[in-house]
Structures are given as structure tokens and as C-alpha cells.
C-alpha positions as CSV (number, residue, x, y, z in Angstrom):
1,M,25.5,-103.2,-10.6
2,S,22.3,-100.9,-9.8
3,A,20.9,-100.8,-6.7
4,P,18.2,-102.5,-5.9
5,E,14.6,-101.2,-6.5
6,T,12.0,-101.4,-3.6
7,S,8.7,-101.1,-5.0
8,P,6.4,-97.7,-4.0
9,V,4.8,-98.3,-0.4
10,Q,1.6,-96.4,0.2
11,N,1.1,-94.9,4.1
12,D,-2.3,-95.2,5.6
13,S,-3.4,-92.0,4.7
14,S,-4.8,-91.5,0.9
15,N,-2.7,-91.3,-1.9
16,K,0.7,-90.9,0.3
17,F,3.7,-93.0,-0.5
18,N,7.0,-93.4,2.3
19,A,10.0,-92.1,0.7
20,L,11.9,-95.2,1.9
21,A,10.2,-97.0,-1.0
22,F,12.8,-95.1,-3.0
23,A,15.5,-95.4,-1.4
24,G,17.3,-97.8,-4.1
25,R,16.3,-95.5,-6.8
26,V,17.9,-92.4,-5.1
27,A,21.1,-94.3,-4.3
28,E,21.9,-95.5,-7.5
29,E,20.9,-91.6,-9.5
30,L,23.0,-90.0,-6.6
31,G,25.8,-92.4,-6.4
32,V,25.9,-93.5,-2.4
33,P,25.3,-96.3,-0.8
34,L,21.9,-97.7,-0.4
35,A,22.5,-98.0,4.2
36,G,23.1,-94.5,3.9
37,V,20.2,-93.2,2.1
38,T,18.0,-95.2,4.2
39,A,19.6,-94.1,7.3
40,V,18.8,-90.2,6.1
41,I,15.2,-90.9,5.0
42,K,15.0,-92.5,8.8
43,L,16.3,-90.0,10.3
44,A,15.3,-86.7,8.0
45,E,11.7,-87.3,9.8
46,G,13.2,-85.7,13.1
47,A,16.8,-84.1,12.5
48,T,18.1,-81.7,10.6
49,V,20.5,-82.0,7.9
50,P,23.9,-80.3,10.0
51,F,22.8,-82.8,12.8
52,I,22.3,-85.9,10.7
53,A,25.9,-84.9,9.3
54,R,27.6,-84.3,12.5
55,Y,26.2,-86.8,14.9
56,R,25.5,-89.8,12.7
57,K,28.0,-90.4,10.8
58,E,28.4,-94.0,11.9
59,A,24.6,-94.6,11.0
60,T,25.0,-92.8,7.0
61,G,28.6,-93.9,6.5
62,G,30.2,-90.3,6.7
63,L,28.2,-88.7,4.1
64,D,28.3,-84.8,4.2
65,E,25.2,-82.1,4.3
66,V,25.4,-81.9,0.6
67,Q,25.0,-85.7,-0.2
68,I,22.3,-85.2,2.9
69,R,20.4,-82.5,1.6
70,A,20.4,-84.0,-1.7
71,I,19.0,-87.8,-0.4
72,E,16.4,-85.7,1.0
73,E,15.0,-83.5,-1.3
74,R,15.2,-86.0,-4.3
75,S,13.4,-89.1,-2.0
76,A,10.7,-86.5,-1.1
77,Y,10.6,-85.7,-5.0
78,L,10.3,-89.0,-6.1
79,A,7.5,-89.9,-3.0
80,E,5.6,-86.4,-3.7
81,L,5.7,-87.7,-8.2
82,E,4.2,-91.2,-7.1
83,S,1.7,-89.9,-4.8
84,R,0.7,-87.4,-7.2
85,R,0.9,-89.9,-10.1
86,A,-1.8,-92.5,-7.9
87,S,-4.2,-89.0,-7.4
88,V,-4.0,-88.6,-11.3
89,M,-5.2,-92.2,-12.0
90,D,-7.7,-92.0,-9.2
91,E,-9.5,-89.0,-10.7
92,I,-9.6,-90.3,-14.7
93,Q,-10.4,-93.3,-13.0
94,K,-13.6,-91.8,-11.5
95,Q,-14.3,-90.0,-14.9
96,G,-14.4,-93.2,-16.7
97,K,-11.6,-92.4,-18.7
98,L,-8.6,-94.1,-17.7
99,S,-7.7,-96.2,-21.3
100,P,-4.7,-99.1,-20.6
101,E,-2.6,-96.5,-22.8
102,L,-3.1,-93.6,-21.2
103,E,-2.4,-95.7,-17.4
104,A,0.8,-96.9,-19.1
105,R,1.9,-93.7,-20.2
106,I,1.0,-92.3,-17.0
107,R,2.9,-94.8,-15.0
108,R,6.2,-94.1,-17.4
109,A,5.7,-89.9,-16.6
110,V,9.4,-89.7,-14.7
111,T,8.3,-85.6,-14.0
112,K,6.1,-83.6,-12.6
113,A,5.6,-81.5,-15.2
114,E,5.3,-84.8,-17.7
115,L,2.8,-86.2,-15.5
116,E,0.2,-82.6,-15.4
117,D,0.8,-82.6,-19.1
118,L,-1.1,-86.1,-19.1
119,Y,-3.6,-85.3,-16.5
120,L,-4.3,-81.8,-18.2
121,P,-7.2,-82.9,-20.6
122,F,-9.4,-84.6,-17.3
123,K,-8.7,-81.8,-15.2
124,P,-11.7,-79.3,-14.4
125,K,-11.1,-76.5,-15.8
126,R,-12.7,-73.2,-15.5
127,R,-15.3,-71.8,-18.4
128,T,-13.6,-71.4,-20.8
129,R,-14.4,-70.1,-24.5
130,G,-14.3,-73.9,-25.6
131,I,-16.8,-74.9,-22.6
132,I,-18.9,-72.2,-23.9
133,A,-19.0,-73.3,-27.4
134,K,-19.5,-76.8,-26.3
135,E,-22.6,-75.2,-24.3
136,K,-24.2,-74.0,-27.6
137,G,-24.1,-77.1,-29.1
138,L,-20.9,-77.1,-31.2
139,E,-18.8,-80.1,-30.0
140,P,-19.8,-82.7,-33.3
141,L,-19.1,-79.4,-35.5
142,A,-15.8,-79.5,-33.7
143,D,-15.3,-83.3,-33.5
144,L,-15.5,-83.1,-37.6
145,L,-12.8,-80.2,-37.5
146,W,-10.6,-82.5,-35.4
147,A,-10.8,-85.6,-38.1
148,Q,-10.2,-83.3,-41.0
149,G,-12.7,-85.0,-43.1
150,S,-14.4,-84.4,-47.0
151,D,-17.5,-82.7,-45.8
152,Q,-17.2,-78.6,-46.5
153,P,-16.5,-76.6,-43.3
154,A,-19.6,-73.8,-44.3
155,Q,-22.1,-76.4,-45.3
156,A,-21.2,-78.7,-42.0
157,A,-21.4,-75.2,-40.2
158,A,-24.6,-74.3,-41.4
159,A,-26.3,-76.9,-39.8
160,F,-25.4,-75.8,-36.1
161,V,-27.0,-72.3,-36.6
162,N,-29.0,-71.6,-33.7
163,A,-30.1,-68.3,-32.8
164,E,-31.7,-69.9,-29.1
165,L,-28.3,-70.9,-28.0
166,G,-26.1,-67.7,-29.4
167,V,-25.0,-68.9,-32.5
168,A,-26.0,-66.6,-35.2
169,D,-24.3,-67.6,-38.0
170,V,-21.8,-70.4,-40.0
171,K,-18.9,-67.8,-39.0
172,E,-19.7,-67.6,-35.8
173,A,-20.6,-71.7,-35.8
174,L,-16.7,-71.8,-37.0
175,A,-15.4,-69.9,-34.6
176,G,-17.0,-72.2,-31.8
177,A,-15.6,-75.2,-33.4
178,R,-12.5,-73.6,-33.5
179,D,-12.4,-72.7,-29.8
180,I,-13.0,-76.2,-29.0
181,V,-10.5,-77.5,-31.0
182,A,-7.9,-75.5,-29.6
183,E,-8.4,-76.5,-26.3
184,R,-7.8,-79.8,-27.3
185,I,-4.5,-79.1,-28.8
186,A,-3.2,-77.0,-25.9
187,D,-4.5,-80.3,-23.8
188,L,-1.9,-82.2,-25.6
189,A,0.8,-83.1,-23.8
190,E,3.2,-83.9,-27.0
191,V,2.4,-80.4,-27.5
192,R,3.3,-79.3,-24.3
193,A,6.6,-81.3,-24.2
194,L,7.2,-79.6,-27.3
195,V,6.7,-76.3,-26.6
196,R,8.5,-76.8,-23.3
197,S,11.4,-78.3,-25.2
198,R,11.6,-75.3,-26.9
199,Y,11.6,-72.6,-24.5
200,Q,14.5,-74.6,-22.5
201,E,16.8,-75.0,-26.1
202,E,16.0,-72.6,-28.3
203,G,14.2,-69.6,-26.2
204,S,15.9,-66.5,-25.7
205,L,15.3,-64.1,-22.2
206,K,14.5,-60.3,-23.4
207,V,14.7,-57.8,-20.7
208,V,13.4,-54.2,-20.8
209,K,12.9,-51.5,-17.9
210,T,9.1,-50.6,-17.4
211,S,8.0,-47.4,-18.9
212,E,7.9,-45.9,-15.5
213,H,11.6,-46.5,-14.9
214,A,12.6,-45.8,-18.6
215,E,14.2,-42.5,-17.9
216,K,15.2,-43.2,-14.7
217,A,18.8,-44.4,-13.3
218,T,18.5,-47.8,-11.2
219,K,20.7,-50.4,-9.8
220,F,19.4,-52.5,-12.5
221,D,20.6,-50.6,-15.5
222,A,22.9,-53.1,-16.6
223,Y,19.7,-55.3,-17.5
224,A,17.9,-52.2,-19.2
225,S,18.4,-54.0,-22.8
226,F,19.3,-57.5,-22.4
227,E,18.9,-60.7,-24.1
228,E,20.3,-64.1,-23.7
229,P,19.6,-67.4,-24.6
230,V,17.9,-69.4,-21.7
231,R,20.2,-72.5,-22.3
232,N,23.4,-69.9,-21.3
233,L,21.6,-67.6,-18.5
234,V,24.3,-67.8,-15.0
235,S,21.9,-67.8,-11.6
236,H,23.4,-64.9,-10.4
237,R,21.8,-62.7,-13.8
238,Y,18.8,-64.6,-13.7
239,L,17.9,-63.8,-10.0
240,A,18.9,-59.9,-10.3
241,I,16.8,-59.9,-13.6
242,R,14.1,-61.4,-11.0
243,R,14.4,-59.2,-8.4
244,G,14.0,-56.2,-10.9
245,E,10.6,-57.5,-12.1
246,T,9.6,-58.1,-8.3
247,E,10.7,-54.3,-8.0
248,G,8.9,-53.4,-10.5
249,V,12.1,-51.5,-12.9
250,L,11.8,-54.7,-15.1
251,R,10.3,-56.6,-17.5
252,A,11.4,-59.5,-18.7
253,S,9.7,-62.4,-21.1
254,I,11.3,-65.6,-23.2
255,E,10.9,-65.6,-26.7
256,L,11.0,-67.4,-29.3
257,D,10.5,-68.3,-33.6
258,D,6.6,-68.8,-33.6
259,E,6.4,-69.2,-37.0
260,R,8.8,-72.4,-36.9
261,L,7.1,-73.4,-33.6
262,A,3.8,-73.2,-34.9
263,G,5.0,-75.9,-37.9
264,E,5.5,-78.2,-35.0
265,I,2.5,-78.1,-33.3
266,L,0.5,-78.8,-36.4
267,R,2.8,-81.4,-37.4
268,V,2.7,-83.1,-33.5
269,A,-1.9,-82.2,-33.7
270,G,-2.1,-84.5,-36.9
271,H,-2.8,-81.3,-39.2
272,D,-3.8,-82.4,-42.8
273,R,-2.8,-79.9,-45.2
274,G,-4.8,-81.4,-47.6
275,S,-8.2,-81.3,-46.0
276,V,-10.6,-79.1,-46.9
277,W,-10.8,-78.1,-42.9
278,A,-7.0,-77.2,-43.3
279,A,-7.3,-73.6,-42.4
280,E,-9.5,-73.9,-40.1
281,F,-7.3,-76.7,-38.2
282,E,-4.5,-74.3,-38.1
283,Q,-6.4,-70.9,-37.1
284,A,-7.3,-73.4,-34.3
285,A,-3.3,-74.5,-33.6
286,R,-2.2,-71.0,-33.6
287,D,-4.9,-69.9,-31.1
288,A,-3.9,-72.8,-28.9
289,Q,0.1,-71.8,-29.3
290,K,-0.7,-68.2,-28.5
291,R,-3.4,-67.9,-26.2
292,L,-2.9,-71.1,-24.6
293,V,-0.3,-73.1,-24.4
294,M,2.6,-70.7,-24.9
295,P,1.8,-68.5,-22.0
296,S,1.3,-71.3,-19.7
297,V,3.9,-73.1,-20.5
298,G,6.2,-70.3,-20.3
299,V,5.6,-69.9,-16.6
300,D,6.7,-72.8,-16.1
301,V,9.5,-72.6,-17.7
302,R,10.3,-69.3,-15.7
303,V,9.6,-71.2,-12.3
304,D,12.7,-74.0,-13.4
305,L,14.6,-71.7,-14.1
306,K,14.2,-69.6,-11.0
307,Q,14.8,-72.9,-9.0
308,Q,18.0,-73.9,-10.9
309,A,19.6,-70.5,-10.2
310,D,18.5,-70.2,-6.5
311,K,20.4,-73.8,-6.4
312,G,23.0,-72.4,-8.6
313,A,23.2,-69.5,-6.6
314,V,23.6,-71.9,-3.3
315,A,26.5,-73.5,-4.8
316,V,28.7,-70.7,-5.6
317,F,28.0,-69.4,-2.2
318,A,28.8,-72.5,-0.5
319,S,31.9,-72.9,-2.9
320,N,33.5,-69.2,-2.1
321,L,32.5,-69.7,2.0
322,R,34.5,-73.1,1.7
323,E,37.6,-71.2,0.0
324,L,37.4,-68.8,2.8
325,L,37.1,-70.8,5.5
326,R,40.3,-72.9,4.0
327,A,42.9,-69.7,3.7
328,A,45.8,-69.5,5.7
329,P,45.7,-67.2,8.7
330,Y,46.6,-63.4,8.1
331,G,48.7,-63.1,11.6
332,E,48.5,-60.4,13.6
333,R,47.9,-57.0,10.8
334,S,45.4,-54.6,10.5
335,V,42.8,-54.5,8.1
336,L,40.4,-51.6,6.4
337,G,37.4,-52.4,5.6
338,V,35.4,-50.3,3.1
339,D,31.8,-50.6,3.1
340,P,30.8,-49.6,-0.9
341,G,27.1,-49.1,0.0
342,Q,27.5,-45.9,2.3
343,R,27.1,-42.6,0.6
């Protein structure tokens, strides 16, 4: 039987939610008693994890430090997610664009990444190529490209040639329309979710040494020509590669099969191969993929990898320390320690 769920409760401050509202969900996800979760959330406001674990056992039901920390992190995440969800809906509502379908999708979002992907089309942007094209009056032409109707591209674009607005010819008009459509494709939550999934499941982390250190011996030489699938990365390797990047010795990137991904993005974006606009739409989609979606989603995926690696490293350290502390005493024997860092 699942733990009862408490309705999210908003605090007095704008768009702030009480972590206690998610106690039931956290209890169910982590498989711990609801009473213990509630006690931890209340105690965490003024007490540290070690203090709660050691001196408040009667309140938490004897939960250990690992369980308490997991409760704190998960309840905080859910509260932040709900606060962000409220902020996103408020902002879209102010723009007059919160449709019932969009609201339902926002309410179903279960991660911050999914929520941000849904908000992206409505998020205030810097002055992009698409915005510049709109300023030149090319959005109606972009609508024709997006619809992939029967109008001939060159003939349709001719009506938007305007030297005063900076559209010198048909070629520039179509280029501006593609810029607008590329941003529309890049803003599709389905496209970003697809690319994120491909990075995580099929991406390969490739590492090379920077030109400055290519001929020098460094402590990161084991990763000078490193390549491994993202799904197989272990924490200590990824953290070492990150350190190498921080010190300017290594350069890492996540590689994908661009051609296969391009076909999937076209499918998700609604590409009509039989349309007279097919070539223009494909060009816009490829631009969206390489210039807009892959760089930004790639950064998100690497941040996620770093967080996972940090947790993995802490878990390994905790396990090693636990075994060390449980080891039998060595007795009254002399021990010689050798510091490998000494030259």
C-alpha cells in the first residue's frame, strides 16, 4: 500500500512550497516510514544530519545518516520543482499562452529538466538570429515554412524582399525564415528530450589532450586518447577527466551519430518529405540540431554526469571507510607508511 500523498502547500513567500507537503511521496520512493520522513524534514530546519541520526533516533524511527540525507535531498528537490512549476505557469499565464494542454504537460513534468524544456519557448531570450529575422518581417514566411504547404518557397519569399528592412533578396528572406523555424524546432520539448536521451544512452565521451600539453608528460596521460560510452562511465574516471579539463590539460566532448539523430529530429518536428518546403525545413532542422540543441543539452548532460559521479565517489569512499573502521585491530605492531607523493 502506497504512502498517503499530501497536497503541495505554498508558503507565504511567492511560489515557495513546504517540503513537508511531499513527505508521503518521499516515503514511498525511498521505502521508509512516513513518520520518520516527516520528523527528518522538521528537524532538518535547525539540525545537522549527524545530530539527527545520533540524538533524534526516537523521532526518526532509527533512520541512519544515509537515509536522512536522502530524505533531505529528495524533499528539497520536490519542493523546488513545485516552486519552479508555479513560477513557470505564472509567467506563461502572464503572456496569455497557457493553454489547457500545455498546463497539463507542465503539471505532469517530473524533473526540472523536463519542466525547463516546456518553458523554453516562452522564456525571455537575448537577441537571436530568429528575433532579428522577425524584426525584418519574416515571421509570416517562417509560418509558411513551418506549415510546409503548397506555396513555392522562392515565389513566397519574393514578397518579403525589402531593402529597407535588410532583406536584399529571396536567398536572405529564406535564410531568415529558416532561422526562425530552427529556433522553433530547438524549443520543442520533444526534440530536447530526444537529444538528451540519445546523449545518455548512445553518446560516447571522447577525450584528447589540448595542443598546449600534447607533447608534455602529465598526470592525465592515461586519458590522452580516451573514449567510452556515457552509460558505462564510472565516477572516478569522469572526475579525473573533469580535473584534467579544469587544469587545461584535457578537452572532452560527448559524440553522437549526427546523421541518425538528424533523421529522428526531423520526424519529431513533423518534417514532410513530400512538401516543396522539405529541403528548407531539413536545413532549418539541421541548423537547430548543431547550433542550438546539441550544445545546450550536451552541457546539461555533462552537469548530470558530474552530479552522478560525485555521488558515486562519495558512496565508494563511504564503503571503503566503513570496511576500514570494521577491520580487526592490528595489535601492537610497527607499521611503516610510504608516501608515494615524495620525490
